[in-house]
C-alpha positions as a printed Julia matrix, in Angstrom:
494×3 Matrix{Float64}:
  -74.38   95.24   28.52
  -74.01   92.69   25.68
  -77.44   92.25   24.18
  -76.73   89.25   21.94
  -75.14   86.75   24.28
  -76.91   83.38   24.26
  -76.94   81.06   27.24
  -78.4    78.22   25.21
  -75.68   77.54   22.64
  -75.51   73.83   22.0
  -73.21   71.53   20.1
  -73.74   71.55   16.33
  -75.83   68.87   14.74
  -74.3    66.46   12.27
  -73.51   67.82    8.83
  -75.42   67.09    5.68
  -75.41   68.47    2.17
  -77.5    71.53    1.39
  -78.34   73.02   -1.96
  -75.1    74.16   -3.6
  -72.93   73.42   -0.56
  -71.77   69.92    0.29
  -70.36   70.75    3.74
  -73.26   72.7     5.14
  -74.43   71.97    8.66
  -77.7    70.14    9.07
  -80.81   72.11    9.93
  -83.6    70.82   12.12
  -87.14   71.57   11.02
  -90.04   71.18   13.42
  -93.63   71.69   12.32
  -96.75   72.06   14.4
  -98.88   69.15   13.13
 -102.02   67.67   14.54
 -102.02   63.97   15.35
 -104.87   61.55   14.79
 -108.06   62.34   16.66
 -109.06   59.58   19.07
 -112.63   59.44   20.32
 -112.13   58.74   24.03
 -115.89   58.19   24.39
 -116.1    55.61   21.6
 -118.27   52.59   22.59
 -116.88   49.12   22.24
 -118.51   47.13   19.45
 -120.17   43.99   20.66
 -120.47   40.92   18.57
 -123.88   39.61   17.64
 -123.45   36.63   19.99
 -122.55   38.86   22.94
 -125.54   41.05   22.28
 -127.93   38.07   22.32
 -126.48   36.83   25.6
 -126.86   40.27   27.14
 -130.52   40.38   26.16
 -131.19   37.01   27.77
 -129.61   38.0    31.06
 -131.59   41.2    31.09
 -134.87   39.31   30.87
 -133.92   36.96   33.71
 -132.7    39.62   36.14
 -135.54   42.03   35.51
 -135.76   45.72   34.83
 -134.66   46.84   38.31
 -130.98   46.04   37.61
 -129.23   49.08   36.08
 -125.79   48.86   34.44
 -124.18   52.31   34.07
 -123.21   53.27   30.55
 -119.52   53.46   29.72
 -119.86   57.21   29.19
 -120.99   57.68   32.81
 -117.96   55.85   34.22
 -115.34   57.92   32.31
 -113.92   61.14   33.84
 -114.74   64.35   32.02
 -111.98   65.88   29.88
 -110.33   68.86   31.59
 -111.54   72.18   30.26
 -109.1    74.3    28.26
 -108.37   77.81   29.48
 -106.69   80.83   27.94
 -103.32   81.45   29.59
 -102.12   84.94   30.5
  -98.34   85.34   30.87
  -97.46   85.96   34.49
 -100.25   83.78   35.88
  -98.93   80.88   37.96
  -99.77   77.46   36.58
 -101.54   75.06   38.9
 -100.09   71.65   39.63
 -100.51   69.39   36.62
 -101.29   72.23   34.19
  -99.28   72.56   30.98
  -99.14   75.09   28.17
 -100.17   73.96   24.69
 -100.32   76.18   21.6
 -103.83   76.85   20.3
 -103.43   76.21   16.58
 -106.88   77.65   15.87
 -105.52   81.21   16.33
 -102.68   80.69   13.82
 -103.08   80.71   10.08
  -99.54   79.37    9.92
  -97.01   78.3    12.58
  -93.6    76.73   12.02
  -90.44   76.24   14.04
  -87.08   75.76   12.33
  -83.64   75.35   13.89
  -80.07   75.83   12.71
  -76.89   74.23   14.07
  -75.93   77.38   16.0
  -78.01   80.16   17.56
  -78.64   82.97   15.07
  -79.49   85.88   17.35
  -79.77   88.47   14.59
  -81.32   88.18   11.13
  -83.04   90.2     8.43
  -85.68   89.41    5.82
  -84.49   89.37    2.21
  -86.81   90.63   -0.5
  -87.6    88.15   -3.26
  -89.11   88.11   -6.74
  -92.17   86.05   -5.79
  -94.52   89.03   -5.66
  -96.04   91.3    -3.04
  -99.16   90.87   -0.87
  -98.94   87.09   -1.09
 -101.71   85.21    0.71
 -101.78   81.71   -0.8
 -100.21   78.89    1.2
  -97.61   77.42    1.25
  -95.27   80.4     1.5
  -91.56   80.8     0.86
  -89.41   83.31    2.72
  -85.75   84.32    2.36
  -83.67   85.54    5.3
  -80.02   86.2     6.12
  -78.72   85.47    9.62
  -75.51   85.62   11.63
  -74.35   82.99   14.1
  -73.03   83.09   17.64
  -71.25   79.76   17.6
  -70.31   78.16   20.88
  -67.39   76.06   22.01
  -66.83   72.48   20.89
  -65.29   70.31   23.64
  -61.66   69.61   22.84
  -61.72   71.79   19.7
  -62.22   75.31   21.02
  -64.6    77.9    19.59
  -66.5    76.98   16.44
  -66.32   79.2    13.38
  -69.08   81.77   12.93
  -70.99   82.27    9.7
  -73.32   84.46    7.73
  -76.14   82.17    6.6
  -78.42   82.8     3.61
  -81.6    80.77    4.16
  -84.63   79.82    2.12
  -87.6    78.79    4.25
  -89.92   76.8     2.02
  -93.16   74.87    2.4
  -94.54   77.24    5.06
  -97.98   75.67    4.97
 -101.26   76.43    6.65
 -101.59   75.3    10.26
 -103.67   72.17   10.82
 -106.33   72.23   13.51
 -109.73   70.7    14.18
 -112.28   73.15   12.82
 -115.72   71.69   12.4
 -117.0    74.88   10.83
 -114.47   75.02    8.02
 -115.85   74.82    4.53
 -114.93   72.02    2.2
 -113.8    74.65   -0.29
 -110.99   75.62    2.1
 -109.55   72.14    1.82
 -109.67   72.34   -1.94
 -107.95   75.72   -2.04
 -105.14   74.66    0.3
 -104.14   71.27   -1.07
 -100.58   71.66    0.22
 -101.56   72.07    3.88
  -99.72   68.9     4.88
  -96.43   69.9     3.28
  -93.46   69.98    5.66
  -91.42   73.17    5.96
  -87.89   73.06    4.58
  -84.74   75.04    5.3
  -82.1    75.32    2.55
  -79.02   77.42    3.17
  -75.53   78.47    2.15
  -72.91   79.92    4.47
  -70.21   82.59    4.33
  -67.3    82.44    6.8
  -67.36   85.26    9.37
  -64.64   86.29   11.82
  -66.21   86.61   15.27
  -69.79   86.32   16.43
  -72.35   88.39   14.56
  -73.85   90.98   16.91
  -76.26   92.33   14.32
  -76.93   91.87   10.62
  -78.94   94.04    8.23
  -79.74   93.81    4.51
  -79.81   96.87    2.27
  -83.21   97.34    0.65
  -84.34  100.7    -0.65
  -88.03  101.68   -0.44
  -88.18  102.17   -4.19
  -87.04   98.58   -4.88
  -89.67   95.91   -5.47
  -87.52   92.83   -6.08
  -84.11   91.51   -5.16
  -81.34   94.09   -5.6
  -78.22   93.21   -7.54
  -75.81   93.47   -5.84
  -77.62   92.7    -2.58
  -75.54   94.24    0.21
  -75.64   92.85    3.75
  -73.75   94.41    6.67
  -72.64   92.67    9.88
  -71.26   94.12   13.11
  -68.77   91.65   14.55
  -67.76   91.2    18.17
  -64.27   92.11   16.96
  -65.39   95.69   16.31
  -65.28   95.4    12.52
  -68.25   95.98   10.2
  -68.24   93.7     7.14
  -70.25   94.24    3.94
  -71.11   91.23    1.72
  -72.96   90.67   -1.54
  -75.41   87.81   -0.96
  -77.09   87.89   -4.38
  -74.95   85.05   -5.83
  -75.91   82.89   -2.82
  -79.6    83.59   -3.38
  -79.3    82.77   -7.08
  -77.45   79.52   -6.32
  -80.13   78.37   -3.88
  -82.86   79.29   -6.36
  -81.23   77.8    -9.46
  -77.94   76.83  -11.07
  -74.78   77.37   -9.01
  -73.02   80.7    -9.49
  -69.55   81.92   -8.42
  -69.67   83.16   -4.84
  -67.23   85.4    -3.01
  -66.32   84.06    0.44
  -64.79   87.31    1.68
  -66.39   90.71    2.41
  -66.66   93.33   -0.33
  -65.6    95.92    2.23
  -64.66   96.13    5.92
  -65.19   99.21    8.1
  -62.47   99.58   10.74
  -63.38  103.03   12.15
  -64.82  101.55   15.34
  -61.45  100.1    16.33
  -61.97   97.25   18.77
  -65.28   98.61   20.02
  -68.03   96.19   19.15
  -71.56   97.4    18.52
  -75.16   96.38   18.0
  -76.58   99.22   15.91
  -76.68   98.77   12.12
  -79.09  100.53    9.75
  -79.19  100.89    5.94
  -80.88  103.83    4.22
  -80.88  105.72    0.94
  -78.06  107.93    2.24
  -75.89  105.05    3.39
  -75.05  102.72    6.27
  -75.16  103.84    9.91
  -73.24  101.89   12.57
  -73.11  102.61   16.31
  -70.79  101.11   18.92
  -70.41  100.71   22.68
  -68.04  103.73   22.75
  -70.97  106.11   21.99
  -69.9   106.71   18.37
  -72.0   106.61   15.2
  -70.34  106.4    11.78
  -71.86  106.97    8.34
  -70.68  104.92    5.36
  -71.84  105.95    1.89
  -72.02  103.82   -1.24
  -69.99  105.25   -4.1
  -69.65  104.17   -7.75
  -66.27  102.65   -6.86
  -67.15  101.11   -3.5
  -67.74  102.42    0.03
  -66.51  105.44    1.97
  -66.75  105.89    5.76
  -66.46  109.41    7.15
  -63.65  109.57    9.73
  -65.68  111.93   11.94
  -68.33  110.21   14.08
  -71.64  111.6    15.35
  -71.31  112.01   19.11
  -73.9   113.14   21.65
  -74.64  109.94   23.54
  -72.84  109.27   26.8
  -73.16  105.48   26.67
  -73.45  102.6    24.21
  -75.49  103.17   21.03
  -78.0   100.31   20.91
  -80.14  100.95   17.82
  -80.46  103.25   14.79
  -83.31  104.13   12.42
  -83.39  106.33    9.31
  -86.37  108.63    8.88
  -88.86  107.18    6.36
  -89.48  110.64    4.84
  -86.19  112.58    5.14
  -83.03  110.9     3.94
  -80.75  113.15    6.02
  -82.46  112.47    9.36
  -82.02  109.48   11.66
  -82.82  108.48   15.25
  -80.71  106.62   17.78
  -81.31  104.71   21.03
  -78.73  104.45   23.77
  -77.91  102.89   27.11
  -77.82  106.47   28.43
  -81.65  106.18   28.49
  -82.19  108.68   25.67
  -83.59  108.68   22.17
  -81.95  111.29   19.93
  -82.78  112.67   16.49
  -79.98  113.77   14.15
  -79.64  115.62   10.87
  -76.42  114.9     8.96
  -76.52  118.47    7.57
  -76.19  119.97   11.07
  -72.8   121.34   12.05
  -70.77  119.71   14.78
  -72.28  116.25   14.2
  -74.47  116.64   17.31
  -78.06  115.53   17.8
  -80.8   118.06   17.05
  -83.32  116.98   19.73
  -83.45  114.3    22.4
  -85.68  112.87   25.13
  -84.99  110.75   28.19
  -87.19  107.94   26.98
  -86.86  105.25   29.65
  -85.7   104.74   33.22
  -83.11  102.24   31.99
  -81.22  101.44   28.77
  -83.14  102.11   25.56
  -82.53   98.87   23.68
  -84.5    99.23   20.46
  -86.5   101.72   18.39
  -88.64  101.6    15.24
  -89.77  104.51   13.07
  -93.27  104.24   11.63
  -93.07  103.93    7.83
  -96.56  105.39    7.25
  -96.91  108.02   10.0
  -93.58  109.85    9.84
  -93.82  111.42   13.29
  -94.42  108.2    15.28
  -91.57  106.23   16.84
  -91.77  103.3    19.29
  -89.04  102.47   21.79
  -88.34   99.51   24.07
  -86.35   99.69   27.29
  -84.39   97.46   29.61
  -87.1    97.87   32.25
  -89.58   96.13   29.92
  -91.53   99.23   28.91
  -92.84  100.04   25.43
  -93.41  103.7    24.58
  -94.83  105.38   21.48
  -93.55  108.91   20.8
  -94.8   111.82   18.73
  -91.57  113.33   17.39
  -93.31  116.67   16.82
  -93.4   117.09   20.61
  -89.68  116.47   21.2
  -88.81  120.19   21.27
  -91.4   120.96   23.97
  -92.07  118.74   26.97
  -92.15  115.31   25.37
  -94.31  112.61   26.87
  -95.19  109.28   25.25
  -98.56  109.11   23.54
  -98.79  105.48   24.68
  -96.97  103.51   27.37
  -97.28   99.76   27.93
  -95.73   97.86   30.82
  -96.9    94.38   29.9
  -93.46   92.79   29.43
  -91.65   91.81   32.62
  -88.09   91.73   31.25
  -85.93   93.81   28.84
  -87.41   94.53   25.4
  -85.17   92.93   22.77
  -86.86   93.92   19.49
  -89.65   96.16   18.2
  -90.95   96.85   14.7
  -93.93   98.61   13.14
  -96.16   96.7    10.76
  -95.01   97.52    7.18
  -98.47   98.64    5.99
 -100.74   99.07    9.03
  -99.63  102.29   10.79
 -101.34  101.42   14.09
  -99.84   97.95   14.59
  -96.4    96.99   15.91
  -94.71   93.88   17.29
  -92.33   93.57   20.23
  -90.32   90.83   21.92
  -88.75   90.56   25.35
  -86.44   88.48   27.5
  -89.58   87.19   29.24
  -90.02   84.82   26.26
  -93.01   86.75   24.92
  -93.62   88.14   21.45
  -96.53   90.56   21.48
  -98.64   92.26   18.79
 -100.21   95.66   19.54
 -102.85   97.82   17.85
 -103.01  101.48   18.9
 -106.35  101.97   17.18
 -108.14   99.77   19.72
 -109.84  101.57   22.61
 -111.45  100.16   25.74
 -115.22   99.91   25.44
 -116.84  101.66   28.39
 -119.45   98.9    28.66
 -116.84   96.13   28.47
 -115.15   94.91   31.63
 -111.34   94.71   31.37
 -109.68   91.3    31.28
 -108.02   90.73   34.65
 -106.25   87.95   36.49
 -103.75   87.44   39.31
 -100.06   87.04   38.55
  -97.69   84.58   40.22
  -97.34   86.95   43.2
 -101.09   87.34   43.65
 -101.15   90.89   42.28
 -103.8    92.06   39.76
 -102.8    91.55   36.15
 -104.77   93.7    33.69
 -104.6    93.08   29.97
 -104.26   96.29   27.89
 -106.98   96.75   25.3
 -104.34   97.37   22.63
 -102.68   93.96   23.18
 -103.78   91.91   20.17
 -101.8    88.71   20.55
  -99.16   86.99   22.69
  -96.94   84.39   21.01
  -94.86   82.07   23.2
  -92.84   78.9    22.83
  -89.35   80.3    22.17
  -86.6    80.76   24.74
  -84.75   84.09   24.97
  -86.34   85.83   21.94
  -83.81   88.25   20.46
  -85.21   89.7    17.24
  -88.34   89.83   15.1
  -89.3    91.16   11.68
  -92.52   91.42    9.68
  -92.25   89.98    6.19
  -92.76   92.95    3.83
  -94.24   90.83    1.04
  -96.44   88.42    3.03
  -98.99   90.49    4.99
  -99.19   89.53    8.65
  -96.28   87.08    8.64
  -93.82   87.48   11.54
  -90.41   85.81   11.75
  -88.57   85.68   15.07
  -85.27   84.26   16.28
  -84.3    83.02   19.72
  -81.58   80.97   21.34
  -83.36   77.75   20.42
  -85.07   78.29   17.05
  -86.65   80.45   14.38
  -90.44   80.82   14.47
  -92.5    81.76   11.42
  -96.14   82.5    12.09
  -99.2    84.31   10.88
 -102.1    84.94   13.26
 -105.81   85.53   12.78
 -105.36   88.94   14.45
 -103.61   90.83   11.66
């Protein structure tokens, strides 16, 4: 099944000039800001003359007459409650984001849905904590139809998200020093971008960043899997340099195009030290290596899956080993040194398509998978050769899992998104306290809804969330894309 189709493609916004590109489409930036606080219980101020008249009347009528205070005649403000996804809202109830649980929260939109993206490393330093932040990403569009003009042209978009300031909220306990340290809290977020023409919608896009690299690579390779079945490789470094400073010559065509997949489109793209892995709907996985003179794709594919290859992940510790997820419900582990180009071990991971996987960068034997049935499972790869069973299984999501990724530095934390419009953060190190009662509620069907102890945070507000990534240089920052917008946020949970 196509995993990237958007049902919310809208007409493009009007065009305006962007940095280094006079014909760039306009971007819409929406920030979560707090309006002025109005004291609904504020007393009206009486004039001195009115006060004197009131005193006179009081003496004449006596003390037995009682006029209720204005406060007594006003209805009490409705109490705020924490919402659990799946619980039916009562009549008149609405959902409002609680800004007090976000250190930062921003929503930014582009002219077309960008249902796949990747974070680009920058030269601004690691472990950044001071607001406002700047983040670089590269995204691919799924442009819709324009009435009377046919299908719009798709693009690869290099974006700079700037002015990602601290979220404003009413916090009576905040120290005055916080205000002094974050003088740019009121700064609006900005989106600057440059585009590269792309033939066909972008199913998936990934940037090549090696673990040993600390800054921006040069060249900075980005691979896209098109709906046409072709895999294109671009160098986006000149686009980054142009957005960051003086304009530089930019190549509008791919450095290299992989045609081995024929007309079979795909959704699996993964860079590693050994090369680029790409998997298609015809069950085939190809390996492309980077050579001193360019790129070389082996004509012989890796084949063990019996259905579409949905996701790929290189091992963080062995550069010849990778894992794959498939619509045949299995997760397989491969070694490119093995003869026959067959998988080494496999497990039937889910009862439906396995959509996404992520290999833990710190604990080399942990892998998390997300299925079409909405389940999230954590696997110990050391148990694959015996009778594998997940070491953790969460059924919180109520629709297909669309993205999953381990935290870059915390080995117990991962994030996941689903077609139920939820983005969730999980911590495997949390255990249920025996003396603590579990959090429970009733869902829309009246059935018990129990919150797992490991569920740290639920982020909502986007429609049809497709992909998420942690920012590797800004601890705790998550970027997500959906059919309606990008969200950039950092919570108080991690």
